[in-house]
DSSP file (Angstrom, degrees, kcal/mol; ACC not computed):
  #  RESIDUE AA STRUCTURE BP1 BP2  ACC     N-H-->O    O-->H-N    N-H-->O    O-->H-N    TCO  KAPPA ALPHA  PHI   PSI    X-CA   Y-CA   Z-CA
    1    1 A M     >        0   0    0      0, 0.0     4,-2.1     0, 0.0     5,-0.2   0.000 360.0 360.0 360.0 -44.4  -14.0    0.8  -11.9
    2    2 A Y  H  >  +     0   0    0      1,-0.2     4,-2.9     2,-0.2     5,-0.2   0.897 360.0  53.7 -60.7 -40.2  -11.5   -1.0   -9.7
    3    3 A S  H  > S+     0   0    0      1,-0.2     4,-2.6     2,-0.2    -1,-0.2   0.873 107.9  50.4 -64.9 -35.6  -14.0   -1.4   -6.9
    4    4 A N  H  > S+     0   0    0      2,-0.2     4,-2.6     1,-0.2    -1,-0.2   0.900 111.8  47.7 -66.7 -40.1  -16.5   -3.0   -9.3
    5    5 A V  H  X S+     0   0    0     -4,-2.1     4,-2.6     2,-0.2    -2,-0.2   0.931 114.6  45.7 -65.2 -45.6  -13.8   -5.4  -10.5
    6    6 A M  H  X S+     0   0    0     -4,-2.9     4,-2.8     2,-0.2    -2,-0.2   0.898 112.8  50.9 -64.2 -39.9  -12.8   -6.2   -6.9
    7    7 A Q  H  X S+     0   0    0     -4,-2.6     4,-2.9    -5,-0.2     5,-0.2   0.923 111.2  48.4 -63.7 -43.3  -16.4   -6.6   -5.9
    8    8 A D  H  X S+     0   0    0     -4,-2.6     4,-2.5     2,-0.2    -2,-0.2   0.917 113.1  47.3 -62.6 -43.4  -17.1   -8.9   -8.8
    9    9 A K  H  X S+     0   0    0     -4,-2.6     4,-2.7     2,-0.2    -2,-0.2   0.912 113.1  49.3 -63.4 -41.7  -14.0  -11.0   -8.0
   10   10 A F  H  X S+     0   0    0     -4,-2.8     4,-2.8     2,-0.2    -2,-0.2   0.938 112.6  46.5 -63.3 -47.0  -15.0  -11.1   -4.3
   11   11 A E  H  X S+     0   0    0     -4,-2.9     4,-2.3     2,-0.2    -1,-0.2   0.890 113.1  50.0 -63.8 -38.9  -18.6  -12.2   -5.2
   12   12 A K  H  X S+     0   0    0     -4,-2.5     4,-2.5    -5,-0.2    -1,-0.2   0.933 113.4  45.1 -64.0 -45.8  -17.3  -14.8   -7.6
   13   13 A R  H  X S+     0   0    0     -4,-2.7     4,-2.8     2,-0.2    -2,-0.2   0.895 112.1  52.1 -65.4 -39.8  -14.9  -16.2   -5.0
   14   14 A K  H  X S+     0   0    0     -4,-2.8     4,-2.8     2,-0.2    -1,-0.2   0.907 110.6  48.4 -61.7 -42.2  -17.6  -16.1   -2.3
   15   15 A L  H  X S+     0   0    0     -4,-2.3     4,-2.1     2,-0.2    -2,-0.2   0.905 111.0  50.7 -65.3 -41.4  -19.9  -18.1   -4.6
   16   16 A E  H  X S+     0   0    0     -4,-2.5     4,-1.0     2,-0.2    -2,-0.2   0.937 113.4  45.2 -60.8 -46.2  -17.1  -20.6   -5.3
   17   17 A L  H >X S+     0   0    0     -4,-2.8     4,-0.8     1,-0.2     3,-0.6   0.926 113.9  48.1 -63.9 -44.6  -16.5  -21.1   -1.6
   18   18 A S  H 3< S+     0   0    0     -4,-2.8     3,-0.4     1,-0.2    -1,-0.2   0.821 107.7  56.0 -69.3 -28.6  -20.1  -21.3   -0.7
   19   19 A S  H 3< S+     0   0    0     -4,-2.1    -1,-0.2     1,-0.2    -2,-0.2   0.724 101.4  57.9 -75.6 -19.1  -20.8  -23.8   -3.5
   20   20 A T  H << S+     0   0    0     -4,-1.0     2,-0.7    -3,-0.6    -1,-0.2   0.714  99.6  64.5 -80.6 -19.1  -18.1  -26.1   -2.1
   21   21 A F  S  < S-     0   0    0     -4,-0.8     2,-0.4    -3,-0.4    15,-0.4  -0.898  74.7-171.9-105.9 107.4  -19.8  -26.3    1.2
   22   22 A V        -     0   0    0     -2,-0.7    12,-1.4    13,-0.1    -3,-0.1  -0.799  18.8-122.8-105.0 140.0  -23.2  -28.0    0.7
   23   23 A S    >>  -     0   0    0     -2,-0.4     4,-1.2    10,-0.2     3,-0.7  -0.228  28.5-103.7 -76.1 168.7  -25.8  -28.2    3.4
   24   24 A V  H 3> S+     0   0    0      1,-0.2     4,-2.3     2,-0.2     3,-0.2   0.855 118.2  62.4 -59.9 -37.7  -27.4  -31.5    4.7
   25   25 A E  H 34 S+     0   0    0      1,-0.2    -1,-0.2     2,-0.2     4,-0.1   0.853 108.9  41.1 -59.9 -34.5  -30.5  -30.9    2.7
   26   26 A N  H <4 S+     0   0    0     -3,-0.7    -1,-0.2     1,-0.1    -2,-0.2   0.720 122.1  38.3 -86.6 -22.4  -28.6  -31.1   -0.5
   27   27 A R  H  < S-     0   0    0     -4,-1.2    -2,-0.2    -3,-0.2     3,-0.2   0.603 111.0-107.5-106.7 -13.9  -26.3  -34.0    0.3
   28   28 A G    ><  -     0   0    0     -4,-2.3     3,-1.0    -5,-0.2    -1,-0.2  -0.214  32.2 -79.9 103.6 162.0  -28.6  -36.3    2.3
   29   29 A D  T 3  S+     0   0    0      1,-0.2    -1,-0.1    -4,-0.1     4,-0.1   0.668 116.4  70.9 -75.0 -17.6  -28.8  -37.2    5.9
   30   30 A N  T 3  S+     0   0    0     -3,-0.2     2,-0.4    -6,-0.1    -1,-0.2   0.590  93.0  63.1 -79.9  -8.0  -26.0  -39.7    5.9
   31   31 A Q  S <  S-     0   0    0     -3,-1.0    -4,-0.1    -7,-0.2     2,-0.1  -0.898  89.2-108.6-117.3 148.0  -23.3  -37.0    5.5
   32   32 A R        -     0   0    0     -2,-0.4     2,-0.2     1,-0.1    -2,-0.1  -0.363  39.2-100.5 -71.4 149.5  -22.4  -34.2    7.9
   33   33 A S        -     0   0    0      1,-0.1   -10,-0.2    -4,-0.1    -1,-0.1  -0.487  34.1-175.8 -69.0 136.0  -23.3  -30.6    7.1
   34   34 A R        +     0   0    0    -12,-1.4     2,-0.1    -2,-0.2    -1,-0.1  -0.412  18.9 162.6-130.2  56.7  -20.3  -28.6    5.8
   35   35 A E        -     0   0    0      1,-0.1   -13,-0.1   -14,-0.1   -17,-0.1  -0.416  50.0 -96.4 -75.6 153.3  -21.8  -25.2    5.5
   36   36 A L        -     0   0    0    -15,-0.4    -1,-0.1   -18,-0.2   -18,-0.0  -0.566  45.5-116.9 -69.5 119.9  -19.6  -22.1    5.2
   37   37 A P    >>  -     0   0    0      0, 0.0     4,-1.8     0, 0.0     3,-0.6  -0.323  12.9-132.4 -62.0 138.8  -19.2  -20.7    8.6
   38   38 A S  H 3> S+     0   0    0      1,-0.2     4,-2.6     2,-0.2     5,-0.1   0.828 106.0  58.0 -63.1 -31.9  -20.6  -17.2    8.9
   39   39 A D  H 3> S+     0   0    0      2,-0.2     4,-2.3     1,-0.2    -1,-0.2   0.843 104.7  51.5 -68.6 -30.4  -17.4  -16.0   10.7
   40   40 A L  H <> S+     0   0    0     -3,-0.6     4,-2.6     2,-0.2    -2,-0.2   0.921 110.6  47.7 -68.5 -43.6  -15.3  -17.1    7.7
   41   41 A V  H  X S+     0   0    0     -4,-1.8     4,-2.6     1,-0.2    -2,-0.2   0.925 112.4  50.1 -60.8 -44.0  -17.6  -15.1    5.3
   42   42 A S  H  X S+     0   0    0     -4,-2.6     4,-2.7     1,-0.2    -2,-0.2   0.910 110.4  49.5 -61.1 -43.2  -17.4  -12.1    7.7
   43   43 A D  H  X S+     0   0    0     -4,-2.3     4,-2.7     2,-0.2    -2,-0.2   0.911 111.2  49.4 -62.5 -42.4  -13.6  -12.4    7.7
   44   44 A L  H  X S+     0   0    0     -4,-2.6     4,-2.4     2,-0.2    -2,-0.2   0.917 112.5  47.3 -63.6 -42.8  -13.4  -12.6    3.9
   45   45 A Q  H  X S+     0   0    0     -4,-2.6     4,-2.6     2,-0.2     5,-0.2   0.919 112.2  49.9 -65.0 -42.9  -15.7   -9.6    3.6
   46   46 A T  H  X S+     0   0    0     -4,-2.7     4,-2.5     1,-0.2    -2,-0.2   0.927 111.9  47.5 -61.4 -45.5  -13.7   -7.6    6.1
   47   47 A K  H  X S+     0   0    0     -4,-2.7     4,-2.4     2,-0.2    -1,-0.2   0.901 111.7  51.6 -62.6 -40.3  -10.4   -8.4    4.4
   48   48 A H  H  X S+     0   0    0     -4,-2.4     4,-2.4    -5,-0.2    -2,-0.2   0.946 112.6  44.0 -61.3 -48.8  -11.9   -7.5    1.0
   49   49 A W  H  X S+     0   0    0     -4,-2.6     4,-2.6     1,-0.2    -2,-0.2   0.852 112.6  52.1 -69.3 -33.8  -13.1   -4.1    2.3
   50   50 A L  H  X S+     0   0    0     -4,-2.5     4,-2.6    -5,-0.2    -1,-0.2   0.906 110.5  48.8 -65.8 -40.7   -9.8   -3.4    4.1
   51   51 A H  H  X S+     0   0    0     -4,-2.4     4,-2.4    -5,-0.2    -2,-0.2   0.925 112.7  48.0 -62.3 -44.5   -7.9   -4.2    0.9
   52   52 A L  H  X S+     0   0    0     -4,-2.4     4,-2.5     2,-0.2    -2,-0.2   0.912 112.2  48.8 -63.0 -43.7  -10.3   -1.9   -1.0
   53   53 A L  H  X S+     0   0    0     -4,-2.6     4,-2.8     2,-0.2     5,-0.2   0.914 110.9  50.7 -62.3 -44.1   -9.9    0.9    1.5
   54   54 A N  H  X S+     0   0    0     -4,-2.6     4,-2.5     1,-0.2    -2,-0.2   0.913 110.6  49.6 -60.0 -43.5   -6.1    0.5    1.4
   55   55 A F  H  X S+     0   0    0     -4,-2.4     4,-2.4     2,-0.2    -2,-0.2   0.934 112.1  47.5 -61.1 -46.7   -6.2    0.8   -2.3
   56   56 A R  H  X S+     0   0    0     -4,-2.5     4,-2.7     2,-0.2    -2,-0.2   0.923 113.1  47.6 -62.7 -45.1   -8.3    3.9   -2.3
   57   57 A L  H  X S+     0   0    0     -4,-2.8     4,-2.8     1,-0.2     5,-0.2   0.910 112.1  49.9 -63.4 -41.6   -6.2    5.6    0.4
   58   58 A T  H  X S+     0   0    0     -4,-2.5     4,-2.3    -5,-0.2    -1,-0.2   0.905 111.2  50.0 -62.0 -41.6   -3.0    4.7   -1.5
   59   59 A Q  H  X S+     0   0    0     -4,-2.4     4,-2.2    -5,-0.2    -2,-0.2   0.938 112.8  45.6 -62.1 -47.8   -4.6    6.1   -4.7
   60   60 A K  H  X S+     0   0    0     -4,-2.7     4,-2.5     1,-0.2    -2,-0.2   0.894 112.8  50.5 -65.1 -40.2   -5.6    9.4   -3.0
   61   61 A M  H  X S+     0   0    0     -4,-2.8     4,-2.9     2,-0.2    -1,-0.2   0.904 109.0  52.3 -63.9 -40.1   -2.2    9.8   -1.3
   62   62 A S  H  X S+     0   0    0     -4,-2.3     4,-2.4    -5,-0.2    -2,-0.2   0.925 110.6  47.0 -61.8 -44.8   -0.5    9.3   -4.6
   63   63 A L  H  X S+     0   0    0     -4,-2.2     4,-2.2     2,-0.2    -2,-0.2   0.903 112.6  50.2 -63.9 -40.7   -2.6   12.0   -6.2
   64   64 A L  H  X S+     0   0    0     -4,-2.5     4,-2.4     2,-0.2    -2,-0.2   0.927 111.3  48.0 -63.1 -45.3   -1.9   14.3   -3.3
   65   65 A L  H  X S+     0   0    0     -4,-2.9     4,-2.7     2,-0.2     5,-0.2   0.903 110.6  51.4 -63.4 -41.3    1.8   13.7   -3.5
   66   66 A R  H  X S+     0   0    0     -4,-2.4     4,-2.6    -5,-0.2    -1,-0.2   0.920 110.2  49.8 -60.6 -43.0    1.9   14.3   -7.2
   67   67 A S  H  X S+     0   0    0     -4,-2.2     4,-2.4     2,-0.2    -2,-0.2   0.920 111.9  47.5 -62.6 -44.1    0.0   17.5   -6.7
   68   68 A Q  H  X S+     0   0    0     -4,-2.4     4,-2.7     2,-0.2    -2,-0.2   0.909 112.2  49.6 -64.3 -41.9    2.4   18.7   -4.1
   69   69 A I  H  X S+     0   0    0     -4,-2.7     4,-2.5     2,-0.2    -2,-0.2   0.918 110.8  50.2 -62.5 -43.5    5.4   17.7   -6.2
   70   70 A H  H  X S+     0   0    0     -4,-2.6     4,-2.2    -5,-0.2    -2,-0.2   0.924 111.8  47.7 -60.6 -45.2    4.0   19.6   -9.1
   71   71 A T  H  X S+     0   0    0     -4,-2.4     4,-2.3     1,-0.2    -2,-0.2   0.915 112.6  48.5 -63.0 -44.2    3.4   22.7   -7.0
   72   72 A L  H  X S+     0   0    0     -4,-2.7     4,-2.6     1,-0.2    -1,-0.2   0.880 109.5  53.0 -65.2 -37.7    6.9   22.6   -5.5
   73   73 A N  H  X S+     0   0    0     -4,-2.5     4,-2.6     2,-0.2    -1,-0.2   0.915 109.1  49.0 -63.1 -42.2    8.4   22.2   -9.0
   74   74 A K  H  X S+     0   0    0     -4,-2.2     4,-2.4     2,-0.2    -2,-0.2   0.925 111.8  49.2 -62.1 -43.8    6.6   25.3  -10.2
   75   75 A L  H  X S+     0   0    0     -4,-2.3     4,-2.4     1,-0.2    -2,-0.2   0.916 111.6  48.7 -61.6 -43.9    7.8   27.2   -7.2
   76   76 A L  H  X S+     0   0    0     -4,-2.6     4,-2.6     2,-0.2    -2,-0.2   0.906 110.6  50.6 -63.6 -42.5   11.4   26.1   -7.8
   77   77 A Q  H  X S+     0   0    0     -4,-2.6     4,-2.4     2,-0.2    -1,-0.2   0.906 110.4  50.2 -61.6 -41.4   11.2   27.0  -11.5
   78   78 A K  H  X S+     0   0    0     -4,-2.4     4,-2.5     2,-0.2    -2,-0.2   0.926 111.4  48.0 -62.7 -45.0    9.9   30.5  -10.5
   79   79 A Q  H  X S+     0   0    0     -4,-2.4     4,-2.4     2,-0.2    -2,-0.2   0.908 111.8  49.9 -62.5 -42.3   12.7   30.9   -8.0
   80   80 A E  H  X S+     0   0    0     -4,-2.6     4,-2.4     2,-0.2    -1,-0.2   0.902 110.8  49.8 -63.0 -40.7   15.3   29.8  -10.5
   81   81 A Q  H  X S+     0   0    0     -4,-2.4     4,-2.3     2,-0.2    -2,-0.2   0.917 111.2  48.4 -64.6 -42.9   13.9   32.2  -13.1
   82   82 A E  H  X S+     0   0    0     -4,-2.5     4,-2.5     2,-0.2    -2,-0.2   0.893 110.7  51.8 -63.2 -39.6   14.0   35.1  -10.6
   83   83 A K  H  X S+     0   0    0     -4,-2.4     4,-2.4     2,-0.2    -2,-0.2   0.917 109.8  48.9 -63.7 -43.6   17.5   34.2   -9.7
   84   84 A L  H  X S+     0   0    0     -4,-2.4     4,-2.2     2,-0.2    -2,-0.2   0.911 111.3  49.8 -61.4 -43.0   18.6   34.3  -13.3
   85   85 A E  H  X S+     0   0    0     -4,-2.3     4,-2.0     2,-0.2    -2,-0.2   0.901 110.4  49.9 -64.1 -41.0   16.9   37.6  -13.9
   86   86 A M  H  X S+     0   0    0     -4,-2.5     4,-1.9     1,-0.2    -1,-0.2   0.916 110.5  49.9 -64.5 -42.0   18.6   39.1  -10.8
   87   87 A N  H  X S+     0   0    0     -4,-2.4     4,-1.3     1,-0.2    -2,-0.2   0.873 110.2  51.0 -63.7 -36.9   22.0   37.8  -12.1
   88   88 A Q  H  < S+     0   0    0     -4,-2.2    -1,-0.2     1,-0.2    -2,-0.2   0.874 109.1  50.8 -68.1 -36.5   21.4   39.3  -15.5
   89   89 A E  H  < S+     0   0    0     -4,-2.0    -2,-0.2     1,-0.2    -1,-0.2   0.864 110.1  50.1 -67.2 -36.1   20.5   42.7  -13.9
   90   90 A L  H  <        0   0    0     -4,-1.9    -1,-0.2     1,-0.2    -2,-0.2   0.766 360.0 360.0 -75.0 -25.6   23.7   42.7  -11.9
   91   91 A S     <        0   0    0     -4,-1.3    -1,-0.2    -5,-0.2    -2,-0.2   0.491 360.0 360.0 -86.4 360.0   25.9   41.9  -14.8
């Protein structure tokens, strides 16, 4: 879902940027062409995908860490329970 939202925002922003730069055909011969440079579009797309990749990796790392924490908590609880049982047996 997040990727669709980001993609929509990216496409909307790209459209906004490209609509501000109008070609000579649309503005007439008396004004210079101000088309959106392809390298700028490429940079924007690259930044967008890097941001998306970073978000996905952060999300996956977060899930992995939560899983590890959950597993370690279970292990610790088990050890504490065993320790309590051993102390009860000794007393």
